VOBA-1610 file (N, C-alpha, C; in pm, whole numbers, padded with zeros to 5 digits, always signed):
BEGIN
Ser+00116-00090+00011Ser+00009-00008-00034Ser+00101+00085-00017Ser+00010+00263-00016Ser+00117+00368-00036Ser+00027+00449+00068His+00066+00596+00144His+00071+00667+00228His+00127+00756+00214Leu+00063+00949+00105Leu+00074+01042+00004Leu+00204+00944-00024Gly+00278+00925-00074Gly+00364+00886-00217Gly+00410+00869-00179Ala+00471+00746-00045Ala+00573+00717+00041Ala+00549+00503-00061Leu+00665+00419-00034Leu+00688+00369-00008Leu+00685+00327+00053Ser+00518+00206+00164Ser+00519+00067+00294Ser+00595-00006+00241Ile+00693-00021+00305Ile+00806-00227+00294Ile+00765-00217+00460Phe+00683-00361+00466Phe+00661-00500+00512Phe+00712-00545+00590Asp+00767-00595+00658Asp+00786-00721+00757Asp+00744-00839+00872Glu+00785-00866+00862Glu+00636-00941+01008Glu+00557-00914+01120Ser+00756-00798+01187Ser+00660-00770+01247Ser+00602-00629+01287Ala+00642-00544+01241Ala+00542-00371+01201Ala+00620-00294+01041Ser+00534-00217+01007Ser+00571-00130+00869Ser+00670+00020+00935Val+00712-00005+00826Val+00791+00121+00857Val+00753+00245+00710Val+00772+00347+00697Val+00709+00492+00584Val+00805+00530+00556Val+00924+00470+00401Val+01069+00556+00396Val+01005+00667+00287Pro+01103+00768+00357Pro+01029+00881+00166Pro+01144+00812+00097Pro+01126+00931-00032Pro+01127+00903-00183Pro+01271+00944-00134Pro+01357+00900-00245Pro+01498+00887-00227Pro+01484+01088-00368Leu+01606+01163-00218Leu+01578+01293-00263Leu+01604+01319-00404Asn+01728+01211-00520Asn+01743+01190-00657Asn+01599+01201-00772Ser+01496+01148-00724Ser+01376+01048-00721Ser+01339+01141-00840Ala+01375+01240-00824Ala+01281+01362-00962Ala+01377+01353-01058Pro+01275+01404-01172Pro+01313+01370-01318Pro+01475+01467-01350Pro+01606+01355-01404Pro+01686+01478-01443Pro+01733+01560-01506Ser+01555+01623-01543Ser+01565+01761-01604Ser+01543+01865-01532Lys+01404+01863-01445Lys+01425+01910-01355Lys+01520+01939-01236Met+01584+01812-01183Met+01738+01868-01100Met+01811+01960-01186Ser+01891+01898-01243Ser+01932+01957-01371Ser+01894+02126-01300Asp+01794+02196-01365Asp+01720+02291-01335Asp+01751+02345-01183Val+01711+02305-01151Val+01740+02343-00951Val+01904+02369-00971Asp+01970+02334-00988Asp+02136+02332-00993Asp+02152+02409-01080Ala+02107+02439-01180Ala+02163+02586-01215Ala+02125+02716-01246Arg+01954+02689-01117Arg+01913+02778-01049Arg+02040+02846-00914Ile+02036+02685-00808Ile+02112+02775-00690Ile+02317+02801-00754Gly+02330+02747-00864Gly+02458+02887-00981Gly+02416+02971-00970Ala+02365+03006-01019Ala+02356+03164-01110Ala+02303+03257-00969Leu+02254+03148-00815Leu+02200+03247-00745Leu+02345+03246-00690Glu+02458+03139-00620Glu+02536+03177-00573Glu+02610+03271-00690Gln+02651+03287-00774Gln+02767+03396-00888Gln+02681+03517-00855Lys+02529+03563-00798Lys+02492+03671-00775Lys+02523+03722-00644Leu+02463+03633-00577Leu+02547+03687-00419Leu+02700+03752-00475Thr+02770+03655-00464Thr+02850+03655-00506Thr+02958+03837-00536Gln+02907+03837-00651Gln+02877+03939-00763Gln+02856+04043-00617Thr+02716+04033-00581Thr+02662+04128-00428Thr+02733+04214-00408Arg+02753+04052-00335Arg+02939+04078-00229Arg+03078+04168-00262Ala+03099+04132-00351Ala+03179+04238-00398Ala+03083+04328-00461Asp+03082+04407-00477Asp+03045+04551-00539Asp+02971+04633-00382Tyr+02952+04531-00318Tyr+02893+04563-00226Tyr+03080+04618-00063Asp+03049+04561-00153Asp+03235+04588-00086Asp+03346+04646-00090Glu+03273+04709-00300Glu+03425+04840-00366Glu+03332+04959-00293Ser+03200+04936-00329Ser+03041+05029-00221Ser+03118+05120-00116Leu+03171+05006-00007Leu+03201+05078+00101Leu+03337+05114+00125Asp+03456+05088+00086Asp+03551+05108+00037Asp+03603+05233-00006Thr+03539+05276-00123Thr+03525+05392-00195Thr+03474+05470-00160Ile+03326+05486-00038Ile+03235+05568+00005Ile+03396+05621+00112Trp+03374+05529+00185Trp+03478+05492+00334Trp+03642+05628+00218Met+03725+05604+00168Met+03811+05679+00122Met+03768+05772+00085Leu+03664+05836-00080Leu+03660+05967-00055Leu+03618+06022+00074Val+03516+06007+00191Val+03493+06085+00294Val+03615+06126+00379Cys+03732+06020+00417Cys+03792+06097+00455Cys+03887+06146+00276Ala+03915+06172+00167Ala+03986+06219+00152Ala+03937+06399+00178Met+03811+06396+00198Met+03695+06507+00186Met+03759+06568+00314Leu+03814+06514+00420Leu+03869+06540+00518Leu+03983+06603+00544Val+04102+06516+00454Val+04238+06574+00435Val+04159+06719+00345Phe+04153+06687+00262Phe+04078+06809+00166Phe+04065+06962+00302Phe+03980+06879+00355Phe+03980+07008+00460Phe+04043+07048+00565Met+04150+07012+00563Met+04290+07081+00629Met+04302+07171+00541His+04285+07192+00424His+04387+07338+00323His+04290+07415+00435Ser+04177+07431+00500Ser+04064+07533+00547Ser+04180+07611+00650Gly+04214+07427+00767Gly+04291+07479+00884Gly+04437+07631+00855Phe+04470+07491+00759Phe+04618+07572+00706Phe+04579+07707+00706Ser+04501+07685+00647Ser+04433+07847+00553Ser+04471+07969+00705Leu+04385+07903+00800Leu+04387+08003+00886Leu+04477+08008+00977Leu+04538+07909+00997Leu+04639+07904+01154Leu+04755+08010+01093Glu+04747+08005+00929Glu+04887+08012+00896Glu+04850+08227+00886Ala+04753+08249+00805Ala+04699+08339+00793Ala+04681+08461+00967Gly+04670+08355+01111Gly+04639+08398+01194Gly+04841+08471+01278Cys+04915+08400+01239Cys+05100+08386+01243Cys+05132+08497+01212Val+05126+08531+01064Val+05146+08620+00966Val+05084+08772+01012Arg+05133+08841+00959Arg+05027+09013+01013Arg+04981+09085+00937Phe+04882+09122+00973Phe+04787+09123+00916Phe+04786+09236+00732Lys+04889+09314+00742Lys+04910+09342+00620Lys+04966+09218+00496Asn+05012+09087+00578Asn+05044+08978+00455Asn+04937+08910+00463Thr+04809+08880+00500Thr+04692+08760+00483Thr+04690+08720+00420Gln+04644+08863+00261Gln+04575+08803+00165Gln+04702+08765+00064Asn+04837+08749+00096Asn+04954+08687-00018Asn+04928+08545+00045Ile+04950+08535+00184Ile+04920+08416+00209Ile+04870+08372+00243Leu+04694+08372+00233Leu+04647+08308+00172Leu+04611+08239+00029Ala+04665+08347-00062Ala+04661+08279-00194Ala+04755+08231-00220Lys+04877+08197-00114Lys+04944+08057-00104Lys+04914+07938-00116Asn+04800+07995-00044Asn+04741+07890+00033Asn+04615+07798-00132Leu+04529+07894-00214Leu+04527+07867-00324Leu+04556+07806-00408Leu+04716+07852-00411Leu+04797+07837-00497Leu+04852+07588-00420Val+04841+07684-00386Val+04915+07502-00296Val+04765+07410-00424Val+04710+07408-00324Val+04528+07287-00444Val+04563+07294-00603Thr+04518+07412-00622Thr+04493+07399-00719Thr+04623+07445-00896Leu+04738+07449-00823Leu+04822+07478-00935Leu+04971+07183-00870Gly+04830+07261-00736Gly+04942+07101-00731Gly+04810+06955-00716Phe+04697+06978-00737Phe+04591+06871-00760Phe+04650+06855-01043Leu+04666+06932-01025Leu+04691+06982-01166Leu+04841+06880-01197Cys+04882+06967-01119Cys+05037+06868-01162Cys+05039+06743-01121Trp+05029+06685-00945Trp+04961+06548-00959Trp+04840+06475-01063Tyr+04766+06522-01144Tyr+04754+06405-01225Tyr+04852+06460-01356Ile+04917+06573-01393Ile+04980+06508-01547Ile+05111+06403-01505Ile+05186+06446-01345Ile+05329+06405-01353Ile+05301+06279-01228Gly+05169+06355-01114Gly+05316+06343-01051Gly+05186+06157-00925Tyr+05116+06168-01026Tyr+05012+06053-00912Tyr+05126+05923-01034Pro+05167+05948-01141Pro+05239+05839-01256Pro+05416+05800-01186Leu+05446+05939-01069Leu+05592+05861-01046Leu+05617+05837-00891Ala+05481+05856-00844Ala+05429+05783-00724Ala+05377+05632-00710Phe+05216+05615-00798Phe+05235+05459-00795Phe+05240+05405-00928Gly+05272+05449-00996Gly+05245+05442-01128Gly+05277+05306-01175Val+05260+05175-01124Val+05296+05091-01193Val+05273+05045-01292Thr+05361+04972-01322Thr+05389+04914-01490Thr+05357+04770-01551Thr+05290+04699-01574Thr+05341+04578-01572Thr+05429+04461-01685Ala+05440+04555-01773Ala+05437+04598-01961Ala+05626+04576-01900Arg+05736+04656-01715Arg+05867+04569-01764Arg+05868+04582-01599Glu+05949+04535-01532Glu+05957+04533-01379Glu+05960+04671-01341Pro+05903+04709-01232Pro+05938+04837-01187Pro+06052+04823-01152Asn+06052+04956-01109Asn+06218+05017-01088Asn+06226+05037-00944Asn+06253+05063-00876Asn+06264+05122-00727Asn+06316+05261-00696Phe+06288+05354-00747Phe+06342+05446-00778Phe+06177+05564-00753Ala+06165+05493-00917Ala+05996+05598-00942Ala+05872+05539-01043Gly+05771+05568-01005Gly+05679+05467-01109Gly+05697+05524-01276Ser+05611+05435-01404Ser+05637+05479-01515Ser+05555+05508-01573Asn+05392+05504-01507Asn+05255+05460-01612Asn+05183+05577-01538His+05038+05562-01638His+04886+05633-01618His+04916+05775-01546Phe+05018+05809-01694Phe+05013+05982-01726Phe+04944+06024-01744Ala+04872+06152-01687Ala+04756+06243-01755Ala+04660+06123-01704Met+04638+06018-01646Met+04551+05896-01567Met+04496+05800-01733Asp+04573+05794-01755Asp+04618+05718-01955Asp+04553+05573-01853Gly+04486+05437-01837Gly+04407+05366-01816Gly+04346+05337-01712Phe+04343+05446-01624Phe+04233+05469-01535Phe+04076+05392-01539Phe+04051+05414-01709Phe+03899+05353-01723Phe+03909+05200-01756Asp+04011+05098-01746Asp+04016+05027-01743Asp+04054+04934-01593Glu+04099+04992-01474Glu+04066+04976-01392Glu+03989+05097-01268Met+03868+05133-01230Met+03787+05256-01247Met+03804+05240-01058Thr+03910+05162-00991Thr+03907+05235-00847Thr+04015+05289-00855Ser+04064+05271-00894Ser+04180+05366-00961Ser+04174+05551-00925Phe+04059+05587-00995Phe+04002+05724-00943Phe+03962+05799-00771Arg+03938+05730-00755Arg+03943+05735-00539Arg+04082+05737-00497Asn+04183+05628-00558Asn+04294+05661-00540Asn+04385+05725-00492Trp+04319+05816-00619Trp+04448+05918-00732Trp+04396+06035-00660Phe+04260+06080-00582Phe+04137+06129-00542Phe+04248+06192-00383Phe+04245+06015-00357Phe+04251+06024-00163Phe+04441+06055-00151Gln+04564+06033-00240Gln+04627+06032-00299Gln+04684+06194-00288Gly+04590+06231-00417Gly+04585+06328-00431Gly+04562+06475-00275Cys+04532+06489-00221Cys+04469+06549-00119Cys+04563+06561-00062Phe+04647+06379+00008Phe+04765+06410+00034Phe+04902+06454+00017Cys+04916+06414-00137Cys+05031+06552-00203Cys+04978+06665-00174Ala+04884+06742-00182Ala+04894+06893-00176Ala+04894+06971-00039Thr+04854+06844+00064Thr+04868+06884+00173Thr+05033+06919+00223Gly+05127+06806+00169Gly+05237+06789+00170Gly+05337+06862+00218Gly+05243+06964+00067Gly+05354+07131-00017Gly+05234+07221+00032Thr+05189+07243+00126Thr+05130+07340+00201Thr+05192+07297+00354Ile+05272+07210+00306Ile+05355+07315+00459Ile+05478+07421+00461Val+05540+07413+00362Val+05673+07503+00328Val+05563+07665+00290Ser+05437+07686+00327Ser+05413+07797+00301Ser+05429+07940+00401Gly+05404+07841+00485Gly+05408+07956+00640Gly+05575+07951+00641Ala+05612+07847+00630Ala+05787+07825+00660Ala+05788+07985+00607Met+05794+08076+00544Met+05889+08082+00455Met+05737+08305+00382Ala+05686+08225+00491Ala+05561+08354+00538Ala+05611+08524+00504Glu+05528+08567+00405Glu+05599+08724+00386Glu+05739+08788+00374Arg+05771+08699+00326Arg+05936+08712+00249Arg+05933+08637+00105Thr+05801+08604+00079Thr+05837+08520-00087Thr+05752+08516-00213Gln+05809+08546-00307Gln+05715+08687-00388Gln+05608+08500-00426Leu+05513+08468-00495Leu+05419+08412-00531Leu+05429+08364-00606Lys+05553+08424-00781Lys+05587+08327-00859Lys+05683+08219-00829Gly+05735+08254-00718Gly+05915+08128-00606Gly+05832+08067-00557Phe+05675+08094-00550Phe+05682+07977-00420Phe+05573+07870-00536Ala+05499+07986-00653Ala+05444+07870-00753Ala+05551+07768-00838Ile+05696+07808-00827Ile+05747+07746-00857Ile+05812+07604-00823Tyr+05836+07640-00608Tyr+05849+07558-00586Tyr+05716+07421-00566Ile+05601+07493-00563Ile+05511+07401-00571Ile+05491+07267-00664Val+05539+07306-00820Val+05543+07263-00927Val+05609+07123-00882Leu+05718+07180-00845Leu+05780+07053-00790Leu+05816+06933-00680Met+05752+07007-00622Met+05756+06948-00477Met+05612+06847-00543Thr+05526+06911-00618Thr+05404+06810-00625Thr+05437+06697-00833Ser+05565+06756-00815Ser+05546+06722-00968Ser+05693+06604-00961Ile+05729+06624-00877Ile+05865+06545-00852Ile+05870+06498-00695Ile+05899+06597-00665Ile+05933+06560-00522Ile+05857+06482-00447Tyr+05769+06477-00440Tyr+05734+06465-00303Tyr+05675+06281-00416Pro+05582+06329-00524Pro+05542+06149-00563Pro+05661+06069-00576Ile+05796+06074-00598Ile+05912+06062-00581Ile+05921+05960-00465Val+05951+06041-00325Val+05921+05933-00160Val+05808+05898-00182Ile+05734+05890-00234Ile+05567+05820-00201Ile+05638+05691-00254Trp+05707+05747-00395Trp+05654+05552-00461Trp+05802+05494-00391Trp+05948+05558-00310Trp+06002+05454-00257Trp+05961+05406-00096Gly+05862+05496-00019Gly+05772+05359+00043Gly+05689+05322+00094Trp+05526+05352-00033Trp+05443+05354-00056Trp+05358+05285-00123Ser+05452+05217-00230Ser+05394+05179-00404Ser+05426+05018-00446Gly+05481+04965-00268Gly+05537+04816-00265Gly+05630+04720-00406Asn+05738+04879-00423Asn+05831+04882-00517Asn+05916+04990-00476Gly+05950+05069-00368Gly+06016+05143-00412Gly+06156+05067-00264Trp+06272+05198-00309Trp+06413+05071-00230Trp+06374+05065-00081Leu+06245+05195-00032Leu+06255+05155+00112Leu+06100+05027+00196Ala+06066+04958+00068Ala+05979+04904+00076Ala+05944+04842+00002Tyr+05974+04700+00008Tyr+05968+04598-00104Tyr+05931+04440-00063Thr+05852+04373-00117Thr+05912+04183-00087Thr+05944+04179-00208Asp+06102+04120-00107Asp+06177+04043-00157Asp+06138+03889-00204Glu+06179+03828-00261Glu+06231+03674-00362Glu+06125+03531-00272Lys+06187+03599-00074Lys+06148+03488-00043Lys+06047+03604+00029Gly+05930+03662-00038Gly+05833+03718+00031Gly+05848+03794+00185Asp+06008+03870+00191Asp+05973+03879+00320Asp+05990+04006+00314Phe+05896+04132+00373Phe+05903+04265+00393Phe+06019+04364+00433Val+06057+04420+00277Val+06239+04459+00364Val+06301+04621+00236Ser+06340+04649+00291Ser+06433+04714+00187Ser+06525+04724+00116Ser+06622+04876+00048Ser+06757+04834+00021Ser+06838+04849+00167Val+06861+04855+00207Val+06892+04858+00387Val+06849+04810+00510Gly+06795+04712+00468Gly+06728+04641+00600Gly+06589+04585+00601Pro+06486+04655+00759Pro+06353+04579+00762Pro+06364+04730+00637Gly+06170+04669+00579Gly+06086+04761+00564Gly+06063+04910+00628Leu+06020+04961+00553Leu+05936+05106+00554Leu+05846+05083+00642Lys+05767+05106+00789Lys+05676+05090+00822Lys+05617+05232+00801Asp+05507+05290+00718Asp+05471+05445+00759Asp+05357+05428+00719Phe+05186+05422+00850Phe+05124+05360+00822Phe+04981+05478+00799Ala+05065+05655+00803Ala+05009+05769+00723Ala+05013+05896+00683Gly+05155+05805+00708Gly+05313+05983+00644Gly+05381+05999+00727Ser+05379+06024+00854Ser+05516+06043+00922Ser+05592+06100+00863Gly+05693+06052+00780Gly+05773+06108+00772Gly+05760+06126+00601Leu+05720+05982+00540Leu+05664+06028+00384Leu+05611+06155+00314Val+05494+06186+00433Val+05426+06349+00451Val+05492+06418+00508His+05518+06404+00590His+05501+06533+00671His+05670+06561+00632Leu+05734+06425+00705Leu+05857+06516+00679Leu+06012+06588+00545Val+05861+06528+00471Val+05909+06594+00357Val+05871+06703+00275Gly+05732+06803+00362Gly+05700+06853+00319Gly+05781+07013+00486Gly+05819+06974+00545Gly+05908+06941+00692Gly+06032+07002+00676Ile+06151+06920+00565Ile+06298+06986+00534Ile+06276+07013+00404Gly+06137+07118+00345Gly+06078+07175+00228Gly+06097+07299+00280Ala+05988+07241+00396Ala+05988+07437+00510Ala+06066+07468+00544Leu+06205+07403+00579Leu+06327+07436+00701Leu+06469+07450+00512Val+06495+07395+00449Val+06568+07462+00333Val+06508+07577+00280Gly+06350+07602+00264Gly+06317+07734+00172Gly+06353+07841+00327Ala+06297+07793+00464Ala+06370+07898+00545Ala+06463+07964+00568Val+06622+07929+00503Val+06717+07893+00452Val+06728+07975+00368Ile+06697+07925+00298Ile+06729+08009+00169Ile+06716+08098+00150Val+06540+08180+00143Val+06520+08300+00204Val+06562+08401+00263Gly+06597+08313+00377Gly+06675+08395+00430Gly+06536+08487+00543Pro+06581+08566+00647Pro+06518+08567+00800Pro+06426+08721+00693Arg+06322+08734+00800Arg+06290+08873+00753Arg+06367+08996+00841Phe+06338+09132+00730Phe+06453+09245+00765Phe+06479+09265+00915Gly+06478+09258+00987Gly+06511+09307+01132Gly+06377+09224+01217Arg+06386+09092+01194Arg+06351+09000+01253Arg+06391+08970+01342Trp+06517+08984+01377Trp+06623+08911+01475Trp+06702+09058+01550Asp+06622+09128+01557Asp+06603+09216+01677Asp+06564+09263+01761Pro+06642+09274+01848Pro+06528+09197+01943Pro+06485+09332+02000Ser+06465+09457+01965Ser+06348+09569+01929Ser+06228+09586+01926Lys+06298+09499+01779Lys+06160+09477+01731Lys+06018+09397+01703Glu+06110+09323+01779Glu+06090+09193+01863Glu+05864+09184+01867Ser+05850+09278+01909Ser+05724+09206+01904Ser+05649+09240+01774Asp+05700+09360+01707Asp+05661+09390+01563Asp+05607+09257+01474Phe+05665+09130+01472Phe+05639+09025+01436Phe+05532+08914+01508Glu+05527+08966+01626Glu+05335+08912+01656Glu+05301+08845+01527Gly+05214+08713+01535Gly+05119+08710+01484Gly+04987+08786+01446His+04865+08805+01430His+04770+08916+01438His+04658+08858+01422Ser+04617+08775+01468Ser+04525+08661+01563Ser+04513+08518+01552Val+04528+08512+01686Val+04545+08406+01800Val+04437+08379+01763Pro+04302+08364+01760Pro+04185+08319+01736Pro+04189+08197+01594Phe+04220+08320+01502Phe+04243+08213+01350Phe+04329+08100+01437Cys+04421+08125+01492Cys+04557+07981+01570Cys+04459+07893+01545Val+04375+07899+01655Val+04363+07831+01773Val+04210+07695+01689Leu+04139+07818+01534Leu+04087+07783+01479Leu+04098+07652+01365Gly+04230+07686+01303Gly+04287+07625+01222Gly+04326+07550+01307Thr+04365+07561+01404Thr+04467+07424+01437Thr+04351+07309+01451Phe+04202+07319+01535Phe+04094+07243+01525Phe+04082+07222+01364Phe+04050+07345+01330Phe+04017+07204+01143Phe+04177+07138+01137Leu+04298+07128+01150Leu+04343+07035+01095Leu+04360+06944+01163Trp+04318+06962+01338Trp+04274+06808+01362Trp+04163+06726+01333Phe+04065+06776+01306Phe+03915+06729+01269Phe+03941+06668+01104Gly+04053+06718+01092Gly+04090+06716+00910Gly+04194+06537+00982Trp+04278+06538+01098Trp+04378+06437+01054Trp+04247+06262+01100Tyr+04191+06328+01128Tyr+04070+06184+01145Tyr+04028+06151+00964Gly+04018+06217+00920Gly+04038+06148+00729Gly+04180+06152+00735Phe+04277+06175+00732Phe+04446+06119+00677Phe+04392+06011+00792Asn+04479+05961+00911Asn+04540+05905+00933Asn+04416+05739+00967Pro+04305+05770+01020Pro+04227+05648+00988Pro+04157+05607+00828Gly+04214+05729+00762Gly+04110+05676+00652Gly+04298+05602+00509Ser+04366+05601+00652Ser+04482+05475+00532Ser+04464+05381+00579Thr+04423+05342+00631Thr+04336+05171+00606Thr+04321+05150+00491Leu+04229+05186+00382Leu+04237+05198+00291Leu+04142+05086+00240Ala+04044+05064+00331Ala+03907+05010+00326Ala+03827+05018+00394Met+03691+04938+00446Met+03622+04980+00517Met+03541+04855+00480His+03546+04763+00451His+03418+04627+00419His+03463+04490+00448Asp+03498+04530+00560Asp+03519+04427+00668Asp+03586+04414+00805Val+03557+04310+00912Val+03566+04396+01021Val+03659+04415+01078Gly+03796+04381+01063Gly+03929+04416+01023Gly+03961+04477+00995Ser+03882+04587+00896Ser+03867+04715+00867Ser+03886+04811+01003Ala+03772+04783+01011Ala+03669+04881+01112Ala+03780+04893+01193Asn+03798+04809+01283Asn+03841+04847+01418Asn+03954+04844+01385Leu+04093+04874+01299Leu+04199+04919+01289Leu+04153+05076+01303Ala+04021+05112+01249Ala+04010+05264+01217Ala+03983+05299+01331Gly+03888+05207+01393Gly+03901+05266+01523Gly+04056+05259+01591Leu+04121+05191+01620Leu+04251+05225+01652Leu+04308+05356+01687Val+04276+05296+01544Val+04373+05469+01475Val+04330+05611+01511Ala+04146+05595+01542Ala+04127+05740+01575Ala+04158+05796+01709Val+04164+05682+01751Val+04193+05627+01979Val+04320+05754+01939Asn+04410+05662+01919Asn+04612+05667+01891Asn+04581+05879+01827Thr+04542+05879+01706Thr+04513+06034+01670Thr+04471+06098+01835Thr+04377+06046+01865Thr+04264+06171+01976Thr+04444+06181+02035Leu+04500+06128+02116Leu+04528+06090+02290Leu+04650+06108+02224Ser+04753+06149+02157Ser+04860+06170+02150Ser+04842+06381+02161Pro+04782+06401+02074Pro+04791+06543+02066Pro+04802+06573+02209Cys+04642+06524+02207Cys+04641+06585+02408Cys+04736+06522+02445Val+04852+06518+02567Val+04964+06475+02607Val+05098+06626+02514Ala+05118+06561+02413Ala+05232+06658+02290Ala+05164+06815+02379Gly+05058+06875+02335Gly+04978+07009+02347Gly+05017+07039+02559Leu+04964+07009+02517Leu+04922+07023+02740Leu+05139+07031+02785Leu+05236+06916+02711Leu+05324+06923+02758Leu+05373+07071+02764Val+05391+07110+02604Val+05431+07189+02516Val+05372+07324+02633Phe+05246+07353+02647Phe+05190+07489+02730Phe+05246+07427+02844Phe+05265+07334+02940Phe+05303+07351+03058Phe+05445+07344+03058Leu+05520+07351+02944Leu+05653+07403+02993Leu+05662+07560+02954Arg+05656+07573+02779Arg+05611+07711+02803Arg+05539+07836+02883Ala+05510+07756+03010Ala+05460+07829+03110Ala+05471+07858+03292Met+05566+07734+03275Met+05619+07692+03411Met+05768+07680+03373Val+05804+07621+03354Val+05975+07598+03327Val+06031+07765+03239Leu+06014+07726+03067Leu+06103+07781+03038Leu+06025+07951+03014Pro+06148+08083+03018Pro+06134+08209+03028Pro+06107+08265+02890Pro+06025+08346+02883Pro+05978+08469+02995Pro+05808+08361+03083Lys+05777+08169+03062Lys+05721+08150+03125Lys+05564+08254+03092Leu+05509+08219+02978Leu+05362+08277+02983Leu+05255+08172+02922Leu+05187+08189+02939Leu+05085+08166+02848Leu+05007+08133+02683Asp+05129+08052+02680Asp+05148+08048+02544Asp+05057+07996+02446Val+04906+08013+02402Val+04876+07964+02360Val+04869+07936+02215Gly+04941+07992+02106Gly+04988+07944+01997Gly+05144+07821+02008Ala+05107+07838+02105Ala+05248+07735+02064Ala+05219+07581+02161Phe+05010+07624+02239Phe+04998+07498+02293Phe+04907+07423+02108Cys+04885+07565+02053Cys+04873+07487+01904Cys+04989+07424+01771Asn+05068+07403+01826Asn+05211+07403+01784Asn+05185+07291+01861Gly+05167+07225+01987Gly+05201+07159+02096Gly+05160+07000+02011Ile+05013+07071+01970Ile+04914+06921+01921Ile+04942+06891+01794Leu+04964+07003+01691Leu+05076+06954+01610Leu+05132+06880+01620Ala+05210+06900+01665Ala+05352+06796+01652Ala+05271+06647+01697Gly+05293+06662+01872Gly+05169+06509+01860Gly+05149+06483+01727Leu+05023+06486+01684Leu+04891+06468+01545Leu+05029+06407+01443Val+05221+06473+01353Val+05240+06436+01400Val+05363+06365+01352Ser+05318+06311+01498Ser+05432+06213+01578Ser+05368+06074+01588Ile+05265+06063+01580Ile+05178+05962+01570Ile+05133+05859+01476Thr+05178+06005+01353Thr+05072+05984+01217Thr+05197+05849+01230Ala+05266+05767+01169Ala+05385+05680+01126Ala+05319+05544+01204Gly+05308+05594+01293Gly+05246+05438+01451Gly+05175+05446+01440Cys+05030+05472+01406Cys+04892+05484+01458Cys+04791+05385+01444Gly+04855+05264+01392Gly+04823+05176+01302Gly+04856+05047+01383Phe+04944+05044+01452Phe+05043+04971+01495Phe+05055+04964+01636Val+05010+05077+01702Val+05028+05083+01826Val+04940+05092+01964Lys+04986+05033+02052Lys+04835+05024+02160Lys+04849+05256+02240Pro+04743+05254+02316Pro+04677+05353+02287Pro+04846+05418+02382Trp+04848+05315+02487Trp+04875+05424+02583Trp+05073+05434+02526Glu+05053+05364+02420Glu+05225+05327+02339Glu+05189+05490+02288Ala+05042+05545+02279Ala+05069+05662+02172Ala+05034+05717+02220Ile+05056+05771+02361Ile+05135+05817+02483Ile+05202+05910+02487Ile+05287+05829+02522Ile+05423+05774+02479Ile+05505+05829+02402Ile+05407+05818+02241Ile+05449+05896+02151Ile+05461+06030+02102Gly+05328+06063+02207Gly+05315+06218+02162Gly+05417+06325+02351Phe+05443+06239+02413Phe+05506+06311+02475Phe+05687+06326+02454Ile+05699+06183+02406Ile+05841+06275+02270Ile+05790+06360+02196Gly+05696+06332+02090Gly+05680+06442+01985Gly+05689+06586+02092Gly+05633+06595+02223Gly+05620+06810+02255Gly+05723+06744+02269Leu+05832+06706+02384Leu+05973+06741+02407Leu+06087+06755+02320Val+06012+06702+02136Val+06124+06683+02005Val+06051+06860+02006Tyr+05955+06898+01968Tyr+05828+07025+01914Tyr+05932+07125+02008Gln+05933+07151+02046Gln+05986+07266+02157Gln+06135+07251+02180Gly+06209+07137+02185Gly+06334+07161+02212Gly+06410+07234+02003Val+06317+07146+01930Val+06363+07187+01751Val+06333+07332+01753Ser+06191+07349+01809Ser+06205+07556+01866Ser+06308+07674+01871Met+06321+07572+01944Met+06435+07705+02088Met+06570+07662+01931Leu+06580+07549+01902Leu+06732+07553+01843Leu+06733+07671+01722Met+06573+07629+01676Met+06586+07727+01556Met+06586+07858+01557Lys+06559+07935+01693Lys+06574+08035+01724Lys+06712+08075+01715Arg+06789+07930+01781Arg+06924+08026+01784Arg+06992+07989+01734Leu+06952+07931+01615Leu+06978+07966+01490Leu+07014+08097+01330Lys+06849+08109+01361Lys+06826+08278+01341Lys+06782+08180+01248Val+06729+08100+01239Val+06645+08059+01049Val+06525+08123+01106Asp+06417+08202+01019Asp+06299+08274+01039Asp+06257+08178+01018Asp+06134+08074+01007Asp+06050+07995+01056Asp+05880+08074+01105Val+05824+08086+01059Val+05672+08219+01065Val+05674+08094+01146Val+05577+08043+01122Val+05485+07921+01191Val+05560+07815+01250Asp+05614+07855+01240Asp+05709+07656+01372Asp+05700+07546+01199Ala+05659+07580+01089Ala+05683+07468+00992Ala+05787+07390+01059Phe+05931+07341+01069Phe+05982+07246+01033Phe+05967+07191+01188Ala+06032+07237+01280Ala+05993+07146+01430Ala+05861+07122+01418Val+05715+07158+01398Val+05631+07039+01331Val+05582+06947+01283His+05743+06995+01146His+05684+06860+01030His+05744+06738+01036Gly+05830+06819+01103Gly+05995+06769+01075Gly+06081+06645+01113
//
């Protein structure tokens, strides 16, 4: 007998109802089901890949916008540190950095920094592909990478503008920006971040090395971005020389910045932008590992400048003559702490970030005093902060 389409097998003691085998359906129907399952799995895989790509793109674009916003901080800070009569000149230089810098990055900067080519073995010195975005439409993720890294390039270029403020002509500064964003900065970035430069690459054994030993680990650019800009600031300040009468003791008060509020607001704007600079350097946000790393980076980016700023403010108020509440130094101490943690923000624990900030504040204070002793006129202490 049958029961609801099942087979009944009887023995002498009892009856057992056995369901039909799973493969009892006609072969044509089973192949149709398998095809539908395969199609669904393929669609699910593609949807997951699109979702991951979208998350990474949104994350990098938002962080790049925060880095771009840092230029408003640089503008306010530098405008506050110069005398009122030179405000428009320094603001014009900040605009020049962004407009001219991005065009140079488009034509030759990005190719030298990240222009890896498969046509031949990459060299250790500079890239040689993607000039003027050639080939970008074959790999659409290149656009987000170009924008994100271009914001870093412009940031590295604007560091020097404050150091040479009040005595550099626009045409001279424009030449510097072209050289910095077209050649100097991109080549240094290739050395450390391209994966093929002599400072950081993977050898035949699969080890992360450099030409001189272990590979350089600079998570967000303390050395590759800020040090390059800081060295440029030092060289520029030495070459153009001090402002007329800068080291005359009787005229010292004549060179004070005209707006402390601008300096403080500029510092907060820069600090805010740094949350795109450092956490954004995860370059991804599609998995829990990247999300947790970004959280750690944000915490370290908060703690280090707090310690550095308080230390410098305390030293200026209680230890170093003339023992004044120096708000400008407080701002620079905060920035020094941010620069200090930028390289290791993705590798260290929060308590280590506090130590790094403490050391960064001490180094800033020492270098700032040394620059004055050597009579190097760095208007905004750019080298002491970034170098």
